[in-house]
C-alpha positions as CSV (number, residue, x, y, z in Angstrom):
1,M,23.7,32.1,-55.9
2,N,21.6,29.0,-55.1
3,P,18.2,29.5,-53.3
4,P,19.3,27.9,-49.9
5,L,22.2,30.4,-49.6
6,I,20.0,33.3,-50.5
7,T,17.6,32.1,-47.7
8,F,20.3,32.0,-45.2
9,L,21.6,35.5,-46.2
10,A,18.1,36.8,-46.0
11,L,17.7,35.4,-42.5
12,L,20.9,36.9,-41.4
13,L,19.9,40.3,-42.8
14,S,16.5,40.1,-41.2
15,V,18.1,39.4,-37.8
16,L,20.4,42.3,-38.1
17,T,17.9,44.8,-39.3
18,P,16.1,47.1,-36.8
19,K,12.8,45.5,-37.7
20,A,13.9,42.5,-35.8
21,T,15.2,44.2,-32.7
22,T,12.4,42.7,-30.6
23,D,13.8,39.3,-31.3
24,E,16.6,37.5,-29.6
25,A,19.5,35.9,-31.4
26,T,22.6,34.0,-30.3
27,Y,25.7,34.3,-32.5
28,P,29.0,32.5,-32.5
29,G,32.0,34.4,-31.3
30,N,33.6,34.5,-34.8
31,N,30.4,35.9,-36.4
32,Q,30.7,33.2,-39.2
33,V,27.2,31.7,-39.6
34,N,26.9,28.2,-40.9
35,G,23.1,28.0,-40.2
36,I,20.2,29.5,-38.4
37,I,17.8,27.8,-36.1
38,G,14.6,29.7,-35.4
39,A,12.1,29.4,-32.6
40,I,8.9,31.0,-31.4
41,L,8.4,31.0,-27.7
42,N,6.2,32.5,-25.0
43,H,8.7,34.3,-22.8
44,R,6.1,34.8,-20.1
45,S,5.4,31.1,-19.5
46,R,7.5,28.8,-17.4
47,I,7.8,26.4,-20.3
48,G,9.0,29.2,-22.6
49,K,11.6,30.2,-20.1
50,E,12.9,26.7,-19.7
51,Q,13.0,26.1,-23.4
52,R,14.8,29.3,-24.2
53,V,17.6,28.4,-21.7
54,A,17.7,24.8,-23.0
55,M,17.9,25.9,-26.7
56,T,20.6,28.4,-25.9
57,M,22.7,25.8,-24.1
58,A,22.1,23.3,-26.9
59,V,23.4,25.6,-29.6
60,E,26.4,26.7,-27.5
61,D,27.3,23.0,-26.7
62,F,26.9,22.0,-30.3
63,N,29.1,24.8,-31.6
64,A,31.8,24.1,-29.0
65,S,31.7,20.3,-29.5
66,C,31.5,20.2,-33.4
67,N,33.3,23.5,-34.2
68,Q,30.3,24.9,-35.9
69,S,28.7,28.3,-36.1
70,L,25.0,28.0,-35.7
71,V,22.8,30.9,-34.8
72,L,19.7,30.6,-32.6
73,H,17.0,33.1,-33.5
74,I,14.1,33.3,-30.9
75,R,10.9,35.4,-31.4
76,N,8.6,36.1,-28.5
77,S,5.1,34.8,-29.5
78,C,3.5,37.2,-27.1
79,R,4.4,40.2,-29.2
80,E,3.5,39.3,-32.7
81,P,1.1,36.9,-34.4
82,V,2.5,33.7,-35.7
83,H,1.8,34.5,-39.3
84,A,3.7,37.8,-39.0
85,A,6.7,36.0,-37.4
86,L,7.0,33.6,-40.3
87,A,6.2,36.1,-43.0
88,D,8.7,38.7,-42.0
89,T,11.5,36.3,-41.3
90,E,11.7,33.1,-43.4
91,T,13.2,31.4,-40.4
92,L,14.1,27.7,-40.3
93,V,11.7,26.8,-37.5
94,V,12.9,23.9,-35.4
95,K,10.8,24.4,-32.3
96,Y,7.3,25.6,-32.2
97,L,4.3,25.0,-30.1
98,F,4.1,24.1,-26.5
99,K,1.2,24.5,-24.0
100,N,0.6,28.2,-24.2
101,L,-0.8,29.2,-20.8
102,K,-2.2,32.7,-21.4
103,L,-2.4,34.0,-24.9
104,R,-2.9,30.8,-27.0
105,K,-6.4,29.4,-27.2
106,E,-6.2,27.1,-30.1
107,T,-2.6,25.7,-30.2
108,W,-3.3,23.1,-32.8
109,E,-4.8,25.7,-35.1
110,E,-1.6,27.7,-34.7
111,T,0.5,24.7,-35.4
112,S,-1.5,24.0,-38.6
113,S,-1.0,27.6,-39.7
114,V,2.7,27.5,-39.1
115,A,2.9,24.1,-40.8
116,E,1.0,25.4,-43.9
117,I,3.4,28.3,-44.4
118,A,6.5,26.3,-43.6
119,S,5.6,23.4,-46.0
120,K,5.2,25.9,-48.9
121,K,8.7,27.2,-48.2
122,Q,10.0,23.7,-47.4
123,I,11.1,24.6,-43.9
124,P,11.0,21.8,-41.4
125,V,8.8,22.4,-38.3
126,L,9.1,20.5,-35.1
127,S,5.9,20.6,-33.0
128,F,5.6,19.9,-29.3
129,A,1.8,19.7,-29.3
130,D,0.2,17.1,-27.1
131,A,-1.0,15.2,-30.1
132,T,-0.8,15.6,-33.8
133,P,-3.5,14.0,-36.0
134,N,-2.3,11.2,-38.2
135,W,-3.3,13.0,-41.3
136,A,-1.3,16.1,-40.5
137,T,2.1,14.7,-41.5
138,E,0.6,13.6,-44.9
139,R,-0.8,17.0,-45.6
140,W,2.3,18.8,-44.4
141,P,5.4,16.6,-45.0
142,F,7.7,19.1,-43.4
143,L,5.8,18.9,-40.1
144,L,7.5,16.7,-37.4
145,Q,6.1,15.8,-34.0
146,A,8.8,16.1,-31.4
147,S,6.5,15.5,-28.4
148,Q,6.1,12.0,-26.9
149,N,3.3,9.7,-28.1
150,Q,0.3,9.7,-25.7
151,L,-0.6,6.1,-26.0
152,A,2.2,4.8,-23.7
153,Q,1.3,7.5,-21.1
154,M,-2.4,6.5,-21.1
155,K,-1.3,2.8,-20.5
156,A,0.7,4.0,-17.5
157,I,-2.3,5.8,-16.1
158,A,-4.4,2.6,-16.7
159,A,-1.8,0.6,-14.9
160,I,-2.2,2.8,-11.8
161,V,-6.0,2.4,-11.9
162,Q,-5.6,-1.3,-12.3
163,S,-3.1,-1.7,-9.4
164,W,-5.6,-0.1,-7.0
165,E,-8.5,-2.1,-8.4
166,W,-10.5,1.0,-9.4
167,H,-13.2,0.3,-12.0
168,Q,-14.7,3.7,-12.8
169,V,-12.9,6.9,-13.8
170,T,-13.9,10.5,-14.5
171,V,-11.8,12.4,-17.0
172,I,-11.4,16.2,-16.7
173,Y,-9.6,17.9,-19.6
174,E,-8.9,21.4,-20.7
175,D,-11.0,22.2,-23.8
176,R,-8.2,24.1,-25.6
177,D,-7.7,22.3,-28.9
178,S,-8.1,18.9,-30.6
179,S,-5.0,17.6,-28.9
180,A,-6.8,17.3,-25.6
181,T,-9.7,15.3,-27.1
182,G,-7.1,13.2,-29.0
183,I,-6.0,11.4,-25.8
184,L,-9.5,10.2,-24.9
185,P,-9.6,7.2,-27.3
186,H,-6.1,6.1,-26.1
187,L,-7.2,6.4,-22.4
188,S,-10.5,4.6,-23.0
189,D,-8.8,1.7,-24.7
190,A,-6.1,1.4,-22.1
191,L,-8.7,1.5,-19.2
192,R,-10.8,-1.1,-20.9
193,E,-7.8,-3.5,-21.1
194,A,-7.2,-2.8,-17.4
195,G,-10.8,-3.7,-16.5
196,A,-12.0,-0.1,-15.9
197,E,-14.1,2.4,-17.8
198,I,-14.7,6.1,-18.2
199,I,-18.1,6.9,-16.8
200,H,-18.0,10.7,-17.2
201,V,-16.0,13.2,-19.3
202,L,-15.8,16.9,-18.2
203,A,-14.4,19.6,-20.6
204,L,-13.5,22.9,-18.9
205,P,-12.5,26.2,-20.6
206,P,-8.8,27.1,-20.7
207,F,-9.3,30.0,-18.3
208,P,-10.6,30.2,-14.7
209,S,-14.4,30.6,-14.6
210,S,-17.3,30.3,-12.2
211,R,-18.3,27.1,-14.0
212,L,-15.5,25.3,-12.3
213,S,-17.1,25.4,-8.9
214,E,-20.4,24.2,-10.2
215,E,-18.8,21.3,-12.0
216,L,-16.8,20.3,-9.0
217,E,-19.9,20.4,-6.8
218,K,-21.6,17.9,-9.2
219,L,-18.6,15.6,-9.1
220,K,-18.5,15.8,-5.4
221,G,-22.1,14.5,-5.3
222,G,-21.4,11.7,-7.7
223,Q,-20.3,8.2,-6.8
224,C,-17.0,8.1,-8.8
225,R,-14.1,9.5,-6.8
226,V,-11.3,8.7,-9.2
227,F,-10.3,11.6,-11.5
228,V,-7.8,11.7,-14.4
229,V,-6.8,15.4,-15.0
230,H,-5.3,16.6,-18.3
231,F,-4.7,20.3,-17.7
232,S,-2.0,22.9,-18.3
233,L,0.0,24.0,-15.3
234,E,-1.9,27.3,-14.5
235,L,-5.4,25.9,-14.8
236,A,-4.5,22.7,-12.9
237,V,-3.2,24.8,-10.0
238,H,-6.5,26.7,-10.0
239,L,-8.5,23.5,-10.1
240,F,-6.7,21.9,-7.2
241,E,-6.9,25.0,-5.0
242,K,-10.6,25.1,-5.6
243,A,-11.0,21.4,-5.0
244,N,-9.0,21.7,-1.7
245,K,-11.4,24.4,-0.5
246,M,-14.3,22.1,-1.3
247,K,-12.6,19.2,0.7
248,M,-12.1,17.1,-2.4
249,M,-8.4,16.5,-1.8
250,E,-9.0,14.2,1.1
251,K,-8.4,10.5,1.4
252,D,-11.7,9.5,-0.3
253,Y,-10.7,11.2,-3.6
254,I,-8.1,10.1,-6.1
255,W,-6.5,12.5,-8.5
256,I,-4.2,11.3,-11.3
257,T,-2.5,13.9,-13.5
258,T,-0.9,13.6,-17.0
259,D,2.5,14.7,-18.1
260,A,1.2,18.1,-19.1
261,F,0.9,19.1,-15.5
262,T,3.2,16.6,-13.7
263,S,6.3,17.5,-15.7
264,L,6.1,21.0,-14.2
265,V,5.4,20.3,-10.5
266,H,8.9,21.3,-9.7
267,S,8.1,24.9,-10.6
268,I,5.1,25.2,-8.2
269,N,5.6,27.1,-5.0
270,T,5.2,25.5,-1.7
271,S,2.0,27.4,-0.8
272,S,0.2,26.0,-3.9
273,I,1.6,22.5,-3.7
274,S,0.4,22.1,-0.1
275,S,-3.2,22.0,-1.5
276,M,-2.3,19.1,-3.8
277,Q,-1.1,16.5,-1.3
278,G,-1.8,12.9,-2.4
279,I,-2.0,13.5,-6.2
280,L,-0.5,10.8,-8.3
281,G,1.2,11.9,-11.4
282,V,2.7,10.4,-14.6
283,R,5.6,12.2,-16.3
284,S,8.3,11.4,-18.8
285,Y,11.4,9.6,-17.5
286,F,15.0,10.4,-18.3
287,P,18.1,8.6,-17.2
288,E,19.2,11.2,-14.6
289,D,22.2,9.2,-13.4
290,K,24.1,9.6,-16.7
291,P,27.0,12.1,-16.7
292,K,25.6,14.0,-19.6
293,F,22.4,14.7,-17.8
294,Q,24.1,15.5,-14.5
295,D,26.3,18.1,-16.3
296,F,23.3,19.6,-18.1
297,Y,21.3,19.7,-14.9
298,K,23.9,21.6,-12.9
299,R,24.5,24.1,-15.7
300,F,20.8,24.6,-16.4
301,R,20.0,25.4,-12.7
302,K,22.8,27.9,-12.5
303,R,21.9,29.7,-15.8
304,F,18.2,29.6,-15.3
305,G,18.6,31.1,-11.8
306,A,20.8,33.9,-13.1
307,E,18.4,34.8,-16.0
308,Y,15.1,34.4,-14.1
309,P,15.7,35.2,-10.4
310,E,12.0,35.8,-10.0
311,E,11.4,32.1,-10.2
312,D,12.5,31.7,-6.5
313,N,14.4,28.4,-6.0
314,N,12.6,26.4,-8.7
315,H,15.4,26.2,-11.2
316,E,15.1,22.5,-12.2
317,P,14.6,21.7,-15.9
318,G,11.3,20.2,-16.9
319,A,10.6,17.4,-19.4
320,L,10.0,19.8,-22.3
321,A,13.3,21.6,-21.6
322,V,15.2,18.3,-21.9
323,Q,13.3,17.3,-25.0
324,T,13.9,20.7,-26.6
325,Y,17.6,20.4,-25.9
326,D,17.7,17.1,-27.8
327,A,15.5,18.4,-30.6
328,V,18.0,21.2,-31.2
329,W,20.8,18.7,-31.3
330,S,19.0,16.5,-33.9
331,V,18.5,19.5,-36.2
332,A,22.0,20.8,-35.6
333,L,23.5,17.5,-36.5
334,A,21.4,17.4,-39.6
335,M,22.6,20.9,-40.6
336,K,26.2,19.9,-40.1
337,Q,26.4,18.4,-43.6
338,K,25.8,20.9,-46.4
339,S,23.9,20.1,-49.5
340,K,22.7,21.9,-52.7
341,K,19.2,20.9,-51.8
342,L,19.5,21.8,-48.2
343,N,15.8,21.7,-47.1
344,Q,15.0,18.4,-48.6
345,K,18.2,16.8,-47.3
346,L,17.8,18.5,-44.0
347,L,14.3,16.9,-43.5
348,R,15.6,13.5,-44.5
349,R,18.6,13.7,-42.1
350,I,16.4,14.8,-39.2
351,L,14.2,11.8,-39.8
352,L,17.3,9.6,-39.8
353,S,18.5,10.9,-36.5
354,D,19.9,8.1,-34.3
355,F,22.0,9.3,-31.3
356,D,22.0,9.2,-27.5
357,R,21.5,12.4,-25.6
358,L,19.7,13.5,-22.5
359,T,16.4,11.7,-23.1
360,G,18.2,8.6,-24.2
361,K,18.1,7.4,-27.7
362,V,16.7,10.0,-30.2
363,E,15.1,8.7,-33.4
364,F,12.0,9.4,-35.5
365,M,9.3,6.9,-36.7
366,N,6.8,8.1,-39.3
367,Q,7.8,11.7,-38.8
368,K,7.3,11.4,-35.1
369,V,9.7,11.0,-32.2
370,A,9.9,7.4,-31.2
371,P,7.5,6.8,-28.3
372,A,8.8,6.6,-24.8
373,H,8.6,3.2,-23.1
374,T,9.1,4.3,-19.5
375,Y,7.2,6.8,-17.4
376,Q,7.9,8.0,-13.9
377,I,5.2,7.8,-11.2
378,I,5.3,10.5,-8.5
379,N,3.2,11.4,-5.5
380,L,2.8,15.0,-4.4
381,M,3.5,15.6,-0.7
382,V,3.0,18.6,1.6
383,K,6.0,20.6,0.3
384,S,7.4,18.6,-2.6
385,Y,6.9,15.3,-4.3
386,R,8.4,11.8,-4.0
387,E,9.2,9.2,-6.6
388,L,7.1,6.1,-6.3
389,G,8.4,4.0,-9.1
390,F,8.4,3.5,-12.9
391,W,6.0,2.1,-15.4
392,T,7.6,0.4,-18.5
393,Y,5.7,-0.7,-21.5
394,G,5.5,-4.5,-21.4
395,L,7.0,-4.8,-17.9
396,G,4.6,-2.8,-15.7
397,W,5.7,-1.5,-12.3
398,T,9.3,-1.3,-11.1
399,L,10.9,0.4,-8.2
400,P,13.2,3.4,-8.6
401,A,16.8,2.4,-8.8
402,K,17.9,5.0,-6.3
403,D,15.4,3.7,-3.7
404,Q,16.5,0.1,-4.0
405,P,16.4,-1.8,-1.8
406,L,13.5,-0.9,0.4
407,R,14.3,0.4,3.8
408,I,12.2,-1.7,6.2
409,G,12.1,-0.6,9.8
410,V,12.0,-3.3,12.5
411,P,11.3,-2.5,16.2
412,I,14.0,-3.3,18.8
413,G,13.2,-4.7,22.2
414,S,9.8,-6.1,21.4
415,E,8.1,-7.7,24.5
416,F,7.1,-10.5,22.2
417,Q,10.2,-12.0,20.7
418,Q,8.1,-14.7,19.2
419,Y,6.9,-12.0,16.8
420,V,10.1,-9.9,16.4
421,N,13.5,-10.9,17.6
422,V,16.5,-8.6,16.8
423,E,19.9,-9.7,17.9
424,Y,23.3,-8.1,17.1
425,D,26.4,-10.3,16.7
426,E,29.4,-8.1,17.5
427,L,32.0,-10.7,16.4
428,R,30.6,-10.9,12.9
429,N,29.1,-7.4,12.8
430,F,25.8,-8.9,11.8
431,T,22.3,-8.2,12.9
432,Y,19.8,-11.1,13.0
433,F,16.2,-10.5,12.4
434,G,13.7,-13.3,13.2
435,G,10.3,-14.0,14.5
436,F,6.8,-14.7,13.2
437,S,6.4,-11.2,11.6
438,I,9.7,-11.4,9.9
439,E,9.2,-14.8,8.5
440,L,5.7,-13.9,7.3
441,F,7.0,-10.8,5.5
442,K,9.6,-13.0,3.7
443,A,6.9,-15.4,2.6
444,L,4.8,-12.5,1.5
445,V,7.6,-11.1,-0.7
446,E,7.9,-14.5,-2.4
447,K,4.3,-14.2,-3.5
448,L,4.7,-10.7,-5.1
449,P,4.6,-10.7,-8.9
450,F,7.8,-8.7,-9.1
451,Y,11.2,-8.6,-7.6
452,L,11.3,-6.6,-4.3
453,P,14.7,-6.2,-2.7
454,Y,14.7,-4.9,0.9
455,N,16.9,-4.3,3.9
456,F,15.8,-4.7,7.5
457,I,16.9,-1.7,9.6
458,P,16.5,-1.9,13.5
459,F,14.8,1.0,15.2
460,N,15.1,1.8,18.9
461,G,12.1,3.8,19.9
462,S,8.4,3.7,20.5
463,Y,6.0,2.1,18.0
464,D,4.4,5.4,17.3
465,D,7.7,7.0,16.5
466,L,8.5,4.0,14.2
467,V,5.4,4.6,12.2
468,K,6.1,8.3,12.0
469,Q,9.4,7.5,10.2
470,L,7.3,6.5,7.2
471,Y,5.8,10.0,7.1
472,L,9.3,11.5,7.5
473,K,10.5,9.3,4.6
474,N,13.2,7.6,6.7
475,F,11.7,4.2,6.0
476,D,9.8,2.6,3.1
477,G,7.9,0.1,5.3
478,V,7.6,-1.2,8.8
479,V,7.5,-4.9,9.7
480,G,6.8,-6.1,13.2
481,D,4.1,-6.6,15.9
482,V,2.7,-3.1,15.1
483,A,-0.9,-2.7,16.2
484,I,-3.3,-1.0,13.7
485,V,-4.8,1.9,15.7
486,A,-6.4,5.1,14.6
487,R,-3.7,7.5,15.7
488,R,-1.1,5.8,13.5
489,C,-3.3,5.8,10.4
490,Q,-2.6,9.5,9.9
491,Y,1.0,8.7,9.2
492,A,0.8,5.5,7.3
493,D,-1.4,3.0,5.5
494,F,-1.6,-0.6,6.8
495,T,-2.2,-3.9,5.3
496,H,-5.0,-6.1,6.4
497,P,-4.3,-7.6,9.9
498,Y,-2.4,-10.8,9.7
499,T,-3.5,-11.9,13.2
500,E,-6.8,-12.4,14.9
501,S,-8.0,-8.9,15.9
502,G,-9.2,-8.2,19.4
503,L,-8.3,-7.5,23.0
504,V,-8.8,-10.0,25.8
505,M,-8.4,-9.7,29.5
506,I,-5.9,-12.0,31.3
507,V,-6.6,-12.6,35.1
508,P,-5.3,-15.0,37.7
509,V,-7.3,-18.1,38.3
510,Q,-9.3,-17.6,41.5
511,K,-8.5,-20.1,44.3
512,S,-11.2,-22.7,44.6
513,G,-13.1,-22.6,47.9
514,N,-15.1,-25.4,49.4
515,K,-14.9,-28.5,47.1
516,T,-17.3,-30.5,49.0
517,L,-20.1,-30.3,46.5
518,L,-17.7,-30.4,43.5
519,F,-19.4,-33.7,42.4
520,L,-22.6,-31.8,41.7
521,K,-20.9,-29.6,39.0
522,P,-21.4,-31.8,35.9
523,F,-25.2,-31.6,36.0
524,T,-27.6,-28.6,36.5
525,R,-30.1,-28.6,39.4
526,A,-32.9,-29.7,37.0
527,M,-30.8,-32.6,35.8
528,W,-30.1,-33.8,39.3
529,I,-33.8,-33.7,40.1
530,L,-34.6,-35.7,37.0
531,V,-31.9,-38.3,38.0
532,A,-33.4,-38.6,41.5
533,V,-36.9,-39.1,40.1
534,I,-35.7,-41.8,37.8
535,S,-33.7,-43.5,40.5
536,I,-36.7,-43.6,42.9
537,Y,-38.9,-44.9,40.1
538,N,-36.4,-47.7,39.3
539,G,-36.2,-48.7,42.9
540,F,-40.0,-48.8,43.3
541,V,-40.3,-51.1,40.3
542,V,-37.6,-53.4,41.5
543,E,-39.2,-53.5,45.0
544,L,-42.5,-54.6,43.6
545,Q,-41.0,-57.4,41.6
546,S,-38.9,-58.7,44.4
547,N,-40.5,-60.6,47.3
548,V,-37.6,-62.9,48.2
549,E,-35.2,-61.6,50.7
550,E,-32.0,-62.5,48.9
551,S,-33.4,-61.2,45.6
552,L,-34.2,-58.0,47.3
553,A,-30.6,-57.7,48.6
554,R,-29.1,-58.3,45.2
555,A,-31.4,-55.8,43.6
556,H,-30.4,-53.4,46.3
557,R,-26.8,-53.9,45.5
558,L,-27.4,-53.6,41.8
559,Y,-29.2,-50.3,42.5
560,I,-26.2,-48.8,44.3
561,A,-23.5,-49.9,41.9
562,P,-24.9,-48.1,38.8
563,N,-25.3,-44.9,40.7
564,G,-21.7,-45.1,41.8
565,N,-20.5,-45.7,38.3
566,L,-22.7,-42.9,37.1
567,F,-20.9,-40.4,39.3
568,L,-17.4,-41.7,38.4
569,V,-18.0,-41.8,34.6
570,I,-19.7,-38.5,34.1
571,L,-17.9,-36.3,36.7
572,Q,-14.3,-36.7,35.6
573,P,-14.6,-35.6,31.9
574,A,-16.7,-32.6,32.7
575,I,-14.1,-31.3,35.2
576,Q,-11.2,-31.8,32.8
577,L,-13.0,-30.0,30.0
578,T,-13.6,-27.0,32.3
579,R,-10.0,-26.8,33.4
580,K,-8.6,-26.7,29.8
581,I,-9.4,-23.0,29.5
582,F,-6.9,-22.1,32.2
583,G,-3.8,-20.2,30.9
584,G,-1.2,-17.7,31.8
585,C,0.7,-14.5,30.8
586,L,4.3,-13.6,30.1
587,G,7.3,-12.0,31.8
588,D,6.6,-9.2,34.2
589,Y,2.9,-9.4,33.7
590,A,3.0,-12.9,35.2
591,S,4.9,-11.8,38.3
592,D,2.7,-8.7,38.7
593,L,-0.5,-10.8,38.5
594,K,0.9,-13.4,40.8
595,S,1.9,-10.8,43.5
596,R,-1.5,-9.0,43.0
597,K,0.2,-5.8,41.9
598,T,-1.9,-6.0,38.8
599,G,-5.5,-7.2,38.8
600,A,-5.8,-7.8,35.1
601,V,-3.9,-7.3,31.8
602,F,-5.4,-6.5,28.4
603,L,-3.5,-8.1,25.5
604,E,-4.0,-8.6,21.8
605,V,-5.5,-12.0,21.0
606,A,-2.3,-12.9,19.1
607,E,-0.2,-12.0,22.2
608,A,-2.5,-13.8,24.5
609,K,-2.0,-17.0,22.6
610,I,1.7,-16.7,23.3
611,F,1.0,-16.2,27.0
612,L,-1.3,-19.2,27.2
613,A,1.3,-21.3,25.4
614,K,4.2,-20.2,27.7
615,Y,2.4,-20.1,31.0
616,C,-0.3,-22.7,30.9
617,K,-1.3,-22.7,34.6
618,G,-2.5,-20.0,37.0
619,F,-4.1,-17.5,34.6
620,T,-7.2,-17.4,32.4
621,V,-9.0,-15.2,29.9
622,A,-12.0,-13.4,31.3
623,G,-14.7,-11.4,29.8
624,P,-15.6,-10.8,26.1
625,T,-13.2,-10.1,23.2
626,Y,-13.0,-6.4,22.4
627,K,-12.6,-5.7,18.7
628,V,-9.5,-3.7,17.6
629,G,-7.4,-3.5,14.5
630,G,-4.9,-6.3,15.0
631,L,-1.3,-6.5,13.8
632,G,-0.3,-5.4,10.4
633,F,2.5,-4.1,8.1
634,A,2.8,-0.4,7.5
635,F,3.7,1.5,4.4
636,P,3.8,5.2,3.4
637,K,0.4,6.7,2.6
638,G,-0.5,6.3,-1.0
639,S,2.2,3.7,-1.6
640,P,1.6,1.8,-4.9
641,L,3.1,-1.3,-3.3
642,L,0.2,-1.6,-0.8
643,P,-2.3,-3.3,-3.1
644,S,0.3,-5.9,-4.3
645,V,1.4,-6.5,-0.7
646,I,-2.2,-7.0,0.5
647,E,-2.9,-9.5,-2.3
648,A,0.3,-11.4,-1.5
649,L,-0.6,-11.5,2.1
650,L,-3.9,-13.1,1.2
651,K,-2.1,-15.6,-1.0
652,V,0.1,-16.6,2.0
653,S,-3.0,-17.0,4.2
654,E,-4.9,-19.1,1.6
655,S,-1.9,-21.4,1.0
656,G,-1.8,-22.3,4.7
657,K,1.6,-20.8,5.3
658,L,0.3,-18.3,7.7
659,R,-1.4,-21.0,9.9
660,E,1.8,-23.1,9.7
661,L,4.0,-20.2,10.9
662,E,1.6,-19.4,13.7
663,T,1.3,-23.1,14.8
664,S,5.1,-23.4,14.8
665,M,5.5,-20.3,16.9
666,I,3.0,-21.4,19.6
667,A,4.3,-25.0,19.6
668,S,7.8,-23.8,20.3
669,E,6.7,-22.5,23.7
670,K,7.1,-24.8,26.7
671,C,4.7,-24.5,29.6
672,M,6.1,-22.8,32.7
673,E,4.1,-23.4,35.9
674,V,3.3,-20.3,38.0
675,N,2.1,-21.5,41.4
676,L,-0.4,-18.9,42.6
677,H,-1.9,-21.1,45.4
678,D,-0.9,-23.7,47.9
679,D,-3.3,-26.2,46.3
680,D,-2.1,-29.2,44.4
681,D,-2.5,-29.3,40.7
682,I,-5.8,-27.5,40.2
683,S,-6.4,-29.3,36.9
684,S,-6.6,-32.7,38.7
685,L,-9.3,-34.3,40.9
686,S,-8.6,-35.0,44.6
687,P,-10.5,-36.9,47.3
688,S,-11.5,-33.5,48.9
689,G,-14.1,-33.0,46.2
690,F,-15.8,-36.4,47.0
691,W,-15.8,-36.7,50.8
692,M,-19.4,-35.7,51.0
693,L,-20.3,-38.4,48.6
694,M,-18.2,-40.9,50.5
695,L,-20.0,-39.9,53.8
696,A,-23.4,-40.4,52.2
697,L,-22.2,-43.9,51.0
698,L,-21.0,-44.9,54.4
699,K,-24.3,-43.7,55.9
700,H,-26.1,-45.8,53.4
701,W,-24.1,-48.9,54.3
702,E,-24.7,-48.3,58.0
703,N,-28.5,-48.1,57.5
704,H,-28.4,-51.2,55.3
705,I,-26.6,-53.2,58.0
706,K,-29.0,-52.1,60.7
707,Q,-31.9,-53.0,58.6
708,R,-30.5,-56.5,57.9
709,F,-29.7,-56.9,61.6
710,N,-33.1,-55.9,62.7
711,R,-34.8,-58.1,60.1
712,R,-32.7,-61.1,61.2
713,V,-33.5,-60.5,64.9
714,G,-37.2,-60.3,64.2
715,Q,-37.2,-63.6,62.2
716,E,-35.3,-65.5,65.0
717,E,-37.4,-64.2,67.7
718,S,-40.5,-65.4,65.9
719,S,-38.9,-68.9,65.6
720,G,-37.8,-69.0,69.2
721,I,-34.0,-69.0,68.6
722,S,-31.9,-67.5,71.4
723,S,-30.1,-64.2,71.1
724,D,-26.7,-65.8,71.2
725,T,-27.4,-68.2,68.5
726,H,-28.9,-65.3,66.5
727,E,-25.8,-63.2,66.8
728,A,-23.6,-66.0,65.7
729,R,-25.7,-66.8,62.7
730,F,-25.9,-63.2,61.7
731,V,-22.2,-62.7,61.8
732,L,-21.7,-66.0,59.8
733,S,-24.3,-65.0,57.3
734,L,-22.8,-61.5,56.9
735,N,-19.4,-62.9,56.3
736,I,-20.6,-65.4,53.7
737,E,-22.5,-62.7,51.8
738,T,-19.5,-60.4,52.0
739,V,-17.2,-63.1,50.5
740,A,-19.7,-63.8,47.9
């Protein structure tokens, strides 16, 4: 009998002997064994439980599908050392090594021990260690790495860091074996390409210790608040619970976890996950919408819940369970063909695996599973987690297919339809969305570096309730004239304000009282005194140089004319400039202010511009501008879209499109007069403001005529001319001068 058959018989006998009663085996119904697949698992760990169920399902599915009779032999690693497990049963080991959570301290050392024994016996070993050294496959040719390559995962983490424009990172890892330190070079290189760097590396023991609190206290006092955590599930839960007590899970701290922890968040109970809110995680992605995966998912949940009821309602399969299922299929397909040199041929056929299963396409490159190109990014919430998107090698960020397009909430019944206008057409069953905010968002989307489909969804409710819908996951974004205020920031994150921020007070223009002295407004009192002094000085100089009567009269007339021109030229522009600041308000506010029901209205600067454009008379802005948040777009807290949206908004502003939209919106408003008083147009000058000046001019003319009359009478009396002749000559002289 050839050696491979002897090995298979020996395995079968060892399974059936009492010595192996502590092991677990799955046999075909006909008891005809075509091959045996062995595994060493930790039955106490969550990973071990998931992998045992996945392996059992894989063997059963393969036997039913291919009419084979493979046996699954599982040994509990918690009961016997690894060496004893392999020495007592020369099992064909297909699956070994996972993240041992309790009993294993040096998992790579255990892997190397198994690989050493298996290579001597030419038994293929598939390892799920985090990282296998490059030299390991050369030393042990029968060792295959079934876990995903860490390089792509580190690039996904670096992409998260880059998208938020973080530049310094602290790495915290579990000092369990060389696989943990093996990721550091990959992460360092990926961060360097993303414009960031690792400023501190913290290694912690693989068990809870008092040192954890001390190290967290040091990190809390440091400047870097971005942490990349590479921990096993149990230690990560302990870490985040401790960090939560130290208030290091708040908004100022950023925690990013690797697949080692993120792939098992579905198994964490709600009390523990509540202390992990806000964590960003990277995990392996599988095409969950395919029929094969859906069928596996349903059957796995049912079987896992029946075999492990103590796991509460957390019956979902993790990433390692799915990968294990495909690994068993790859070996089972290789064992389907018999050969005289079974072990050598088996290894070769495993390496030539090329088929589609749960994880997608399964194939090996250089004795390692082909690296994954897509990772899923999730965000831990209060009771669960939500899917943020995907990272694909060479493509970067993409949105999850099931969330496309984005659900954008838009407020209905906005008081400022210039910003948001929602109209429903019953005939065409179509909802129209328009306004400044809508057009700005459309322009913003065009500036994004990726395709972003979206649907506007009308919302009939208060603005606070609209923002809360983001927290309740009913919307993926909010677009409209939403003010950025403190009470809303606890439910959502906002972009930078896209309007001028501030509150202004709108009041009615006060009715002007006595306009008699309106002509004095252009100059201050000091200026008027200076004008008077200069005028007196000029008159005195002219009087000294003029001895002739007619010259004196002309000089007197020339003196009056420039002053009249001075008043007319300077007064009019000053009044017009003052009146340009008058404005108005909109709708009910205008009527309430007009009827004096409301004394003043506080409005956003952006809204006040609309009021001033629509009602240009009767109201004005009074007092200072009070700084507030302004108007902005809202997104769920921690949304990875926010940095890209903010950058796109800045691009729209810098290109001039924002100013163009705002100018077009204001220019479209036509001035509507609101008559608050019985006065004529208050922005125009009227004679009532100048009657005092006219009265002074008439008084001046009266004095001038009297002086001329008295001077003429005196001259004629001195020459002996009669009074009648004097009066006639005076009248004639006056008429001639007037005509001249």
